[in-house]
C-alpha positions as CSV (number, residue, x, y, z in Angstrom):
1,M,81.3,83.8,82.3
2,G,80.2,87.7,81.3
3,R,82.3,90.9,81.9
4,Y,82.1,93.0,84.2
5,T,84.0,95.0,82.6
6,S,84.5,97.4,79.1
7,T,87.8,99.0,77.9
8,A,87.5,102.1,76.3
9,N,90.8,103.9,75.2
10,G,92.6,101.7,76.9
11,S,91.0,102.0,80.0
12,Y,89.1,99.2,82.7
13,Q,85.7,101.0,83.8
14,L,82.6,99.4,84.9
15,A,80.3,97.2,82.0
16,E,77.2,98.7,82.1
17,G,74.3,97.6,83.9
18,C,77.5,95.6,86.2
19,I,77.0,96.2,90.2
20,L,80.1,97.8,91.3
21,E,79.8,95.1,94.6
22,D,80.1,91.8,92.0
23,A,83.0,93.6,89.9
24,L,84.8,93.9,93.2
25,A,84.2,90.1,94.4
26,R,85.4,88.7,91.3
27,L,88.6,90.5,91.8
28,G,88.7,89.3,95.4
29,R,88.2,85.7,94.6
30,L,90.7,86.5,92.1
31,E,93.5,87.9,94.5
32,D,92.9,85.1,96.4
33,L,93.8,82.3,93.8
34,Y,96.9,83.8,93.0
35,E,97.5,83.6,97.1
36,S,96.6,80.6,97.1
37,L,98.9,78.9,93.9
38,S,101.4,81.4,95.9
39,A,100.8,79.3,98.9
40,Q,100.7,75.7,96.8
41,R,104.3,76.6,95.0
42,E,105.6,77.2,97.9
43,G,104.4,74.0,99.8
44,L,105.4,71.5,96.5
45,S,108.8,73.1,96.2
46,Q,109.6,72.4,100.0
47,A,108.6,68.7,99.7
48,L,110.3,68.7,96.6
49,G,113.9,69.8,98.6
50,Q,112.7,66.9,100.7
51,L,112.6,64.3,98.5
52,R,115.9,65.2,96.5
53,A,117.6,65.5,99.9
54,A,116.1,61.5,100.2
55,G,117.5,60.8,97.0
56,K,113.8,60.2,96.0
57,T,114.1,61.8,92.5
58,R,112.4,59.4,90.3
59,S,109.7,58.7,92.1
60,Y,106.1,58.7,90.8
61,Q,105.2,60.6,94.5
62,F,108.6,63.4,93.5
63,K,106.9,63.5,89.8
64,E,103.9,63.9,90.5
65,K,105.2,66.8,92.9
66,M,106.7,68.6,89.9
67,A,103.6,68.4,87.5
68,Q,101.3,70.1,90.7
69,K,104.8,73.0,90.8
70,L,104.7,73.3,86.7
71,I,101.2,73.5,86.8
72,C,101.2,76.1,89.3
73,S,103.9,78.3,87.8
74,N,102.5,78.1,85.0
75,V,98.9,79.7,85.9
76,L,100.6,82.6,87.9
77,D,103.3,83.6,85.3
78,A,100.3,84.3,83.1
79,L,98.4,85.7,85.8
80,Q,101.6,87.9,86.3
81,E,102.0,88.4,82.5
82,K,98.3,89.6,82.2
83,V,96.8,91.1,85.5
84,W,99.7,92.1,87.6
85,D,101.9,94.1,85.0
86,K,99.1,95.7,83.3
87,A,98.9,97.5,86.4
């Protein structure tokens, strides 16, 4: 994966030879990923709540959904820390 940006003095700029529309498309896909993971995490939280209410916290399904939620949360936390909190 090539970079579309470079940094100089703590500021980002378009890398030499890159096209602005391509960089914006990649940024858009990153934002789409963030929104998709957020929605997936919310859905998993709801599903886990239903399983808890049904007393199925020891089931394979509960453990699988919990693992998926943790993965989503870790990726979102990394994006939050490295991308969105830096703005």
